[in-house]
Backbone bond lengths (Angstrom), bond angles and torsions (degrees), N, CA, C in turn:
res aa  C-N    CA-C-N  psi(-1)  N-CA   C-N-CA  omega(-1)  CA-C   N-CA-C  phi
1 M - - - 1.467 - - 1.522 108.94 -
2 H 1.320 115.91 147.75 1.464 120.05 -179.56 1.527 108.52 -137.19
3 V 1.338 115.59 119.17 1.468 122.16 177.19 1.523 106.48 -123.44
4 P 1.337 118.23 85.22 1.465 120.72 -170.63 1.528 114.64 -69.67
5 D 1.311 118.10 -28.53 1.463 121.26 -176.23 1.529 110.18 -82.07
6 P 1.342 119.03 121.95 1.472 121.08 -179.56 1.529 112.93 -57.41
7 A 1.331 117.32 -36.79 1.468 119.82 179.94 1.526 110.92 -65.38
8 E 1.335 116.64 -40.26 1.457 119.91 178.70 1.530 111.45 -70.09
9 R 1.343 116.71 -34.40 1.465 119.15 174.82 1.525 109.99 -60.87
10 E 1.323 116.41 -42.57 1.462 120.42 179.63 1.529 110.94 -66.59
11 N 1.335 116.87 -38.89 1.464 120.54 177.39 1.523 111.36 -60.06
12 L 1.331 115.85 -46.80 1.458 119.80 -179.13 1.526 110.73 -68.63
13 A 1.326 117.26 -40.00 1.465 120.62 179.05 1.527 110.79 -61.63
14 T 1.323 117.08 -40.20 1.465 120.71 178.28 1.521 110.63 -62.55
15 F 1.329 116.74 -44.29 1.463 121.35 177.77 1.527 110.70 -59.07
16 V 1.326 116.68 -48.13 1.462 120.73 -177.99 1.527 110.52 -65.02
17 N 1.313 117.53 -40.01 1.467 120.61 177.68 1.521 111.62 -59.45
18 H 1.319 117.01 -41.30 1.460 119.82 179.09 1.526 110.64 -66.93
19 A 1.327 117.62 -37.42 1.463 120.51 176.98 1.526 110.55 -63.63
20 I 1.328 116.77 -40.94 1.464 120.98 179.14 1.522 110.88 -68.06
21 R 1.319 117.18 -34.62 1.466 120.26 177.97 1.528 110.45 -62.19
22 L 1.330 117.02 -35.94 1.459 120.81 177.72 1.522 112.05 -77.35
23 D 1.332 116.72 -31.52 1.468 121.60 -178.91 1.522 108.39 -151.51
24 P 1.338 118.33 106.40 1.468 120.72 -178.37 1.529 113.54 -57.94
25 A 1.338 117.06 -21.98 1.469 120.58 178.91 1.527 111.31 -102.92
26 A 1.313 117.43 27.50 1.468 121.69 -175.19 1.523 112.05 -61.12
27 V 1.329 114.65 149.05 1.463 121.29 170.04 1.528 107.51 -115.15
28 I 1.316 114.96 153.96 1.463 121.94 179.96 1.523 108.17 -119.75
29 R 1.306 116.01 129.26 1.465 120.15 175.28 1.523 108.36 -98.61
30 L 1.315 115.71 121.51 1.461 122.39 -177.86 1.527 109.19 -106.57
31 R 1.322 116.16 129.17 1.467 121.00 -179.72 1.518 109.69 -131.41
32 R 1.308 114.86 132.00 1.456 120.29 178.96 1.528 109.68 -75.04
33 R 1.349 115.08 134.98 1.468 120.94 176.93 1.518 108.21 -123.81
34 G 1.314 115.27 101.52 1.456 119.69 -177.26 1.517 111.16 68.12
35 D 1.325 116.17 -154.38 1.462 121.22 -175.56 1.523 113.34 -91.36
36 R 1.334 118.06 -16.56 1.465 119.59 -169.84 1.526 114.47 -119.88
37 Y 1.317 118.10 -9.90 1.465 118.82 -170.13 1.522 112.14 -124.85
38 V 1.322 114.18 152.45 1.461 122.35 173.13 1.526 107.51 -132.81
39 S 1.323 116.01 131.60 1.463 121.08 175.63 1.522 109.18 -99.67
40 A 1.321 115.80 131.84 1.464 122.16 177.31 1.527 108.12 -107.07
41 W 1.331 115.93 124.74 1.460 122.13 -179.10 1.519 110.00 -111.74
42 A 1.337 115.84 145.79 1.462 120.88 176.57 1.519 109.04 -145.89
43 A 1.333 116.31 147.02 1.462 120.63 170.48 1.525 108.22 -77.62
44 T 1.324 116.40 152.34 1.463 119.60 -176.74 1.524 113.93 -111.68
45 G 1.330 117.82 -11.59 1.456 119.99 -174.61 1.519 113.00 87.28
46 F 1.335 117.10 -2.27 1.465 121.83 179.23 1.526 111.70 -113.06
47 E 1.331 117.20 23.00 1.468 122.51 -174.98 1.524 110.88 55.52
48 A 1.307 114.73 38.40 1.464 122.58 175.13 1.520 107.12 -141.85
49 L 1.315 116.84 149.23 1.457 122.54 -179.24 1.519 110.01 -104.46
50 A 1.325 115.54 146.22 1.462 121.58 176.64 1.518 108.91 -113.95
51 V 1.342 116.41 146.30 1.462 120.25 -179.70 1.519 109.96 -144.00
52 R 1.332 114.60 142.65 1.467 121.21 171.18 1.521 107.06 -135.82
53 T 1.315 116.53 135.64 1.460 122.07 -179.70 1.519 109.36 -109.45
54 V 1.346 115.39 132.34 1.464 120.89 -178.71 1.523 109.56 -129.55
55 V 1.326 115.40 161.66 1.464 121.08 173.17 1.519 107.39 -77.37
56 A 1.320 116.59 115.39 1.463 120.90 -174.84 1.521 109.14 -165.13
57 A 1.328 114.60 169.37 1.461 121.52 174.93 1.519 108.16 -120.19
58 L 1.323 115.49 141.52 1.457 121.82 -179.35 1.512 108.16 -131.73
59 G 1.332 116.24 135.94 1.454 120.70 -174.34 1.509 114.72 -77.58
60 T 1.319 117.90 -2.62 1.456 122.57 178.77 1.520 108.40 -143.27
61 D 1.317 116.77 164.12 1.467 119.11 -177.08 1.521 112.94 -72.56
62 D 1.343 116.31 -35.28 1.468 119.66 -169.19 1.523 108.14 -158.31
63 V 1.329 117.52 122.79 1.460 120.29 -179.89 1.522 109.39 -152.33
64 T 1.325 115.97 146.27 1.462 122.11 175.59 1.521 108.58 -113.32
65 V 1.328 115.85 130.99 1.467 121.38 -176.19 1.523 109.03 -138.93
66 A 1.330 115.56 166.96 1.461 120.80 177.72 1.528 110.01 -66.45
67 A 1.323 115.88 137.67 1.465 120.10 -179.50 1.521 111.28 -60.69
68 D 1.333 116.87 -39.40 1.469 118.36 -178.14 1.522 112.11 -68.21
69 A 1.347 117.71 -24.44 1.466 120.25 175.98 1.527 110.31 -70.48
70 V 1.330 116.72 -39.15 1.470 120.23 176.32 1.523 109.80 -63.62
71 L 1.317 115.72 -44.08 1.463 120.41 -178.53 1.524 111.14 -63.95
72 A 1.334 116.49 -40.26 1.464 120.11 179.01 1.524 110.94 -62.48
73 G 1.334 117.01 -40.65 1.457 119.95 178.57 1.513 112.74 -67.04
74 L 1.328 116.35 -38.72 1.466 120.50 -179.63 1.521 112.09 -68.78
75 H 1.327 116.43 -29.12 1.467 121.01 -177.89 1.522 112.76 -105.04
76 G 1.334 117.18 11.73 1.458 120.83 -178.23 1.517 112.60 -67.78
77 P 1.336 116.99 168.71 1.465 120.85 -177.18 1.523 113.77 -62.96
78 D 1.330 116.32 -26.67 1.468 119.76 177.68 1.523 108.39 -125.56
79 S 1.331 115.66 56.14 1.459 121.03 -171.75 1.523 113.09 -66.38
80 G 1.341 117.24 -17.29 1.457 119.79 177.78 1.512 113.00 -75.32
81 A 1.338 116.74 -10.96 1.461 122.02 178.95 1.529 109.30 -97.11
82 P 1.336 117.82 164.46 1.463 119.60 175.11 1.525 111.07 -58.39
83 F 1.330 116.66 144.21 1.467 120.36 -179.80 1.522 110.01 -135.36
84 G 1.331 115.06 154.80 1.458 121.19 178.60 1.517 111.51 -79.99
85 L 1.330 115.41 161.11 1.464 121.06 -176.96 1.518 112.82 -115.03
86 G 1.331 117.36 9.07 1.457 119.86 178.84 1.520 111.87 74.62
87 F 1.328 115.19 -157.68 1.459 120.81 -177.47 1.527 110.76 -71.45
88 T 1.322 115.79 142.69 1.464 119.12 174.12 1.529 109.21 -74.00
89 M 1.318 115.15 145.94 1.465 121.57 -178.77 1.526 109.61 -130.55
90 D 1.333 115.51 43.07 1.462 120.22 -175.68 1.527 112.38 -57.73
91 S 1.341 117.29 -34.37 1.466 119.75 -178.25 1.522 112.32 -69.87
92 S 1.330 117.49 -14.22 1.467 120.60 179.45 1.520 112.36 -81.55
93 W 1.337 117.05 -12.80 1.466 120.00 179.18 1.521 108.22 -91.03
94 R 1.331 117.11 115.48 1.464 121.46 -168.15 1.525 114.96 -103.05
95 T 1.310 118.17 -12.44 1.464 119.34 -171.29 1.523 112.04 -118.37
96 A 1.329 114.90 153.17 1.462 120.50 176.13 1.524 109.52 -74.38
97 L 1.321 115.61 153.49 1.462 121.13 176.85 1.525 109.81 -94.72
98 P 1.324 117.11 154.34 1.466 119.30 175.14 1.520 110.57 -68.54
99 P 1.319 117.84 160.76 1.469 120.00 177.86 1.521 110.76 -67.96
100 E 1.327 116.25 154.71 1.463 120.24 177.82 1.527 111.67 -79.14
101 T 1.312 116.97 -23.04 1.467 121.14 -178.96 1.524 109.23 -126.15
102 G 1.325 115.60 172.17 1.455 120.32 176.25 1.514 114.57 98.04
103 F 1.334 118.05 -0.45 1.461 121.11 178.61 1.527 110.24 -85.38
104 V 1.329 115.59 141.06 1.460 120.84 173.98 1.526 108.96 -112.88
105 H 1.318 115.51 148.91 1.462 121.38 177.49 1.525 108.17 -75.99
106 V 1.331 116.40 120.22 1.462 120.75 -179.59 1.526 110.93 -94.33
107 D 1.334 116.96 -52.27 1.463 119.64 -177.95 1.522 109.53 -168.24
108 D 1.325 115.66 161.09 1.463 122.90 170.57 1.525 107.84 -108.88
109 V 1.329 116.26 137.74 1.465 120.09 178.78 1.524 108.66 -130.11
110 P 1.332 117.85 153.30 1.463 119.87 179.02 1.525 111.40 -63.12
111 A 1.321 116.29 130.97 1.463 120.58 178.75 1.522 110.70 -60.21
112 R 1.321 115.84 -36.84 1.468 119.64 -179.23 1.529 111.03 -57.91
113 M 1.324 116.83 -38.74 1.461 120.30 -178.98 1.528 111.44 -63.08
114 L 1.328 117.25 -40.70 1.458 120.04 179.57 1.520 111.07 -66.83
115 V 1.327 117.02 -39.32 1.465 119.25 178.54 1.526 110.50 -67.64
116 E 1.328 117.39 -36.97 1.469 120.16 175.23 1.527 110.57 -61.32
117 L 1.330 117.09 -40.57 1.461 120.58 176.51 1.523 110.89 -62.48
118 A 1.334 116.78 -41.45 1.464 120.73 178.42 1.526 110.80 -64.05
119 E 1.319 116.93 -39.94 1.469 120.74 179.52 1.528 111.06 -64.53
120 R 1.330 116.52 -44.71 1.466 119.34 178.86 1.528 110.77 -67.06
121 G 1.325 115.69 -38.21 1.458 119.31 177.50 1.513 112.05 -63.67
122 A 1.333 117.00 -38.72 1.465 120.91 178.85 1.525 110.88 -64.05
123 E 1.333 116.74 -37.64 1.468 120.09 177.31 1.529 110.76 -64.22
124 L 1.328 116.55 -44.02 1.462 120.27 177.97 1.522 111.36 -65.09
125 A 1.328 116.02 -39.85 1.464 120.18 179.59 1.522 110.65 -62.20
126 Q 1.328 116.75 -38.14 1.456 120.86 179.05 1.527 110.70 -65.14
127 E 1.328 116.41 -37.97 1.464 120.62 -179.56 1.526 111.70 -67.64
128 H 1.330 116.68 -34.80 1.472 120.81 -173.36 1.529 112.11 -112.89
129 R 1.313 116.35 19.72 1.465 120.81 -173.85 1.529 111.26 -68.05
130 S 1.315 115.35 143.75 1.461 122.02 172.94 1.518 108.28 -125.43
131 S 1.318 116.02 -176.96 1.468 119.84 179.23 1.521 111.67 -65.77
132 H 1.330 116.72 -15.30 1.469 121.17 -179.57 1.524 112.23 -98.34
133 G 1.332 117.38 8.94 1.456 120.59 179.20 1.517 111.32 92.03
134 P 1.333 117.41 -164.41 1.467 121.18 -178.17 1.526 110.92 -60.25
135 P 1.344 117.89 144.98 1.468 119.98 179.65 1.525 111.54 -64.73
136 A 1.335 115.33 146.16 1.469 120.30 -179.17 1.523 111.17 -60.66
137 S 1.335 116.94 -32.27 1.464 119.66 -179.50 1.521 111.54 -61.91
138 L 1.341 116.91 -34.54 1.463 120.41 177.05 1.525 110.36 -73.20
139 L 1.327 116.91 -44.48 1.464 120.91 -177.55 1.526 111.65 -63.50
140 D 1.324 116.65 -36.02 1.465 120.48 -176.45 1.527 113.20 -87.01
141 Q 1.313 117.17 -5.10 1.462 120.52 -178.37 1.524 110.86 -65.86
142 T 1.327 116.84 132.64 1.468 121.38 174.66 1.521 108.91 -74.17
143 V 1.330 116.57 121.89 1.465 120.59 -177.78 1.526 112.18 -110.04
144 L 1.326 116.21 -9.01 1.460 120.21 -179.08 1.523 108.77 -156.48
145 T 1.316 116.69 134.93 1.461 122.05 174.15 1.522 108.34 -124.21
146 V 1.324 116.31 126.12 1.466 120.91 -179.36 1.523 108.68 -126.63
147 S 1.320 115.76 155.75 1.460 119.87 178.99 1.517 109.86 -141.55
148 G 1.321 114.62 151.97 1.454 121.85 -179.58 1.507 109.06 157.56
149 G 1.319 117.06 160.59 1.457 120.33 179.32 1.509 113.54 59.65
150 G 1.349 116.58 25.93 1.455 119.79 -179.25 1.511 113.98 78.80
151 E 1.332 117.87 10.28 1.460 122.58 -177.86 1.523 110.27 -123.99
152 E 1.325 115.86 146.93 1.458 121.83 165.72 1.517 107.10 -119.50
153 V 1.320 116.58 125.33 1.461 121.44 -171.08 1.518 110.03 -123.74
154 E 1.326 115.59 130.92 1.457 121.88 173.76 1.525 108.77 -98.37
155 V 1.319 115.83 130.11 1.466 121.79 -179.80 1.523 108.15 -106.05
156 P 1.348 118.49 114.92 1.461 120.47 179.84 1.530 111.94 -82.57
157 M 1.326 114.83 161.16 1.457 120.37 -178.96 1.523 111.90 -58.72
158 R 1.332 118.22 -35.07 1.464 119.62 -176.23 1.536 111.15 -62.57
159 V 1.324 118.31 -31.81 1.466 120.50 177.64 1.524 110.30 -71.44
160 V 1.328 116.57 -38.98 1.465 120.94 177.22 1.525 110.13 -64.36
161 F 1.336 116.94 -42.75 1.465 120.82 176.87 1.532 110.94 -60.53
162 A 1.335 116.71 -42.84 1.468 120.38 -178.98 1.521 110.95 -63.17
163 L 1.327 116.68 -42.49 1.465 120.94 179.46 1.527 110.60 -61.68
164 A 1.337 116.70 -43.61 1.462 120.65 179.99 1.526 111.32 -69.52
165 A 1.337 117.00 -40.00 1.462 120.48 -177.68 1.524 112.03 -64.77
166 M 1.334 117.24 -32.37 1.457 120.71 179.07 1.524 112.58 -85.19
167 D 1.332 116.96 -3.17 1.472 122.17 174.17 1.529 111.27 59.49
168 F 1.329 116.50 43.12 1.461 121.21 -176.52 1.529 113.58 -82.22
169 I 1.329 116.86 -8.60 1.464 120.58 -178.09 1.523 109.13 -104.95
170 P 1.325 118.88 125.59 1.472 120.66 -178.37 1.526 111.56 -66.21
171 H 1.330 114.81 142.57 1.459 120.52 -179.18 1.519 108.70 -154.40
172 G 1.291 117.43 160.16 1.459 121.51 175.42 1.519 110.00 -85.26
173 G 1.324 117.26 146.44 1.458 120.61 179.41 1.510 112.45 87.60
174 E 1.334 115.49 172.53 1.461 120.80 -176.40 1.523 112.01 -78.04
175 K 1.323 117.45 -32.47 1.459 121.63 -175.97 1.521 109.79 -108.98
176 T 1.339 115.77 139.30 1.460 119.90 179.35 1.521 110.45 -62.77
177 D 1.309 115.82 129.18 1.463 122.42 178.21 1.525 106.65 -141.40
178 S 1.322 116.65 120.68 1.465 120.19 -175.41 1.523 112.10 -57.10
179 R 1.332 117.11 -29.17 1.468 120.02 -177.59 1.524 112.30 -69.39
180 R 1.341 116.80 -18.88 1.462 120.08 -178.93 1.525 112.95 -98.67
181 I 1.309 117.36 4.95 1.465 121.04 -178.94 1.523 109.20 -92.85
182 S 1.308 115.82 132.51 1.465 120.96 -178.41 1.527 110.87 -58.65
183 V 1.323 115.36 140.23 1.471 119.55 177.88 1.528 110.83 -67.81
184 D 1.320 117.03 -17.68 1.468 121.16 -179.47 1.527 112.78 -88.85
185 E 1.337 117.51 -9.69 1.467 120.68 -179.00 1.524 109.03 -74.62
186 I 1.329 116.20 127.60 1.465 119.76 -179.17 1.524 110.36 -122.35
187 V 1.314 115.00 159.76 1.462 121.35 167.72 1.522 106.78 -119.63
188 R 1.303 115.27 149.29 1.472 121.41 -175.11 1.523 109.00 -108.67
189 I 1.305 115.37 127.32 1.462 120.73 179.72 1.519 108.73 -101.64
190 R 1.320 114.99 124.94 1.467 121.93 179.59 1.524 108.68 -124.03
191 A 1.312 115.61 158.27 1.459 119.95 179.76 1.516 110.30 -144.75
192 A 1.317 114.67 142.98 1.458 122.66 167.50 1.526 106.59 -113.42
193 R 1.289 116.80 -178.00 1.469 119.65 -175.32 1.522 111.73 -56.60
194 T 1.326 117.01 -39.91 1.468 119.51 -175.63 1.525 113.43 -123.19
195 W 1.337 117.85 7.38 1.460 120.12 -176.92 1.526 111.55 -133.56
196 L 1.328 114.57 148.73 1.456 124.35 170.74 1.523 107.92 -112.15
197 R 1.320 116.92 138.99 1.472 120.21 176.89 1.525 109.46 -137.37
198 I 1.320 115.94 135.80 1.459 121.58 175.40 1.521 107.85 -116.46
199 D 1.327 115.97 120.53 1.462 122.43 -178.10 1.524 109.40 -102.73
200 A 1.327 115.79 119.57 1.459 121.88 175.66 1.524 108.36 -114.32
201 R 1.308 116.60 178.64 1.463 119.93 -174.58 1.529 112.44 -61.68
202 Y 1.336 117.56 -38.96 1.461 120.14 -172.86 1.521 114.06 -104.12
203 G 1.321 118.19 7.78 1.454 119.66 179.06 1.515 111.41 158.47
204 S 1.321 115.66 179.37 1.465 121.64 -176.91 1.519 110.46 -129.24
205 V 1.331 114.68 154.40 1.459 122.60 174.52 1.523 107.48 -122.47
206 A 1.323 116.72 135.39 1.464 121.42 -178.59 1.523 109.87 -129.22
207 R 1.312 115.12 143.73 1.465 120.95 177.36 1.525 108.54 -147.06
208 R 1.315 114.16 144.37 1.462 119.06 177.09 1.526 109.28 -67.24
209 R 1.314 116.68 138.12 1.466 121.46 177.44 1.524 108.22 -78.89
210 G 1.312 115.62 105.46 1.454 121.35 -173.30 1.516 108.49 130.88
211 P 1.311 118.07 -170.36 1.462 120.92 -174.32 1.522 113.03 -76.18
212 G 1.318 116.50 116.82 1.459 121.99 168.64 1.510 115.54 71.58
213 L 1.333 114.29 173.05 1.456 121.69 177.81 1.521 109.87 -89.70
214 P 1.336 117.92 141.79 1.457 120.30 178.92 1.521 110.79 -72.31
215 L 1.328 115.09 139.59 1.456 119.27 178.00 1.518 110.22 -77.81
216 M 1.342 114.74 155.02 1.459 120.11 176.49 1.522 109.08 -68.31
217 P 1.327 118.44 138.43 1.463 119.72 174.03 1.516 110.21 -67.04
218 R 1.313 116.16 141.30 1.471 120.06 -179.72 1.522 110.29 -104.80
């Protein structure tokens, strides 16, 4: 892999760090997009996928590797040069990816509102927490319904949690705080026939519309 631009290396490293924070054994699926871009995908633990696209070169069309191997290459002594990604871990990626095309723009919503929803959800999760984490009833609860482009889309709490956990919304300070998010910052909600996607400034979160993520065909 080759990420020559230092800013893009930092962007990808930040994405991978957030994936590792959610799962120390995280894997990253890298997919080439055209001649200049690579999309990095990660599971979030909320039955939603996170993606960030950077300007980079990849020696193969599609590969899954250990997140820490990507991070090691990005932070290596000669990180501006092409670096290896270690062993492939394609069998560790269990879910299908959303399509690259076919999404329609449904609506734009204030980013601050989504972070406020995540903050309130986190408080409720703490009150009802078990050894298995937040209850499924909270994660599956619809917290926002938007319509437009001929679509009506329900946004569940688990997607809002995933967006906040990956830190895709810009904010002042080290910790996300809805009060520090610009009132002008928006996130864009898009939908395809079977997928929901939320696009924020630093990345996107996607989830299948319906129960759970689809498994990869074997």
